[in-house]
C-alpha angles and dihedrals in degrees: 000000000000132000123230097189119142101207119119120234113278119263136199109295096027121123110258115237115262095208134145128230139165119270128221084260092057096251127124116251124191111209090208089062091052092049089053094052101048139050091232134013119199112204107187127182128210132178103231136001118245096017121125101258095039091048091050090050094049093044090051088058093042092053092051096037095112092051092045093051091046086058090051098258122149110198121214121178120202134194135141092251120125123265089255094051092048092048092049091048093049092048096044094054097031092238106185095204138073123275121201121217099214096182093154092050091233095133092039091053093043089060089052104259113145143173092029143137093196136017115281118233104262137137133208128188113205127198123176090353094303131104108249098170128029125183108185095179098050130221130236120188092014100046094111093042090052092052095045091049090052092049091051090060098038105111099183 
């Protein structure tokens, strides 16, 4: 499935999409609800569950999860994998955060990815419903370090 959306990737200052998707547990999660409950929400995208780069990215966040949550960060991973693939990925690597199975590309498109067959590796940090950090190239082993470094300089 490909997307033919025309939106550009979100940038700092843009409103973060308040969109719902299905979690790896089969429940519906509205990102707007998550934004409202936490100081920061990290929405990170990866192309395919259980592949080397995606695993490194997820494990980076897993390994720093305690520090991230202490800083008020909710972590949400997104790919167009199935619910079953996301669940297996989460369980295999003991990922302590929610993964979204965006099989219809609705979340991926809402964040401005286009012309794709899989999610592109990107990360967005949201505070008060606005994007405060946007990484359009994506990180793997340093995803958590990048977010924590940004938070340490965020004066708001």
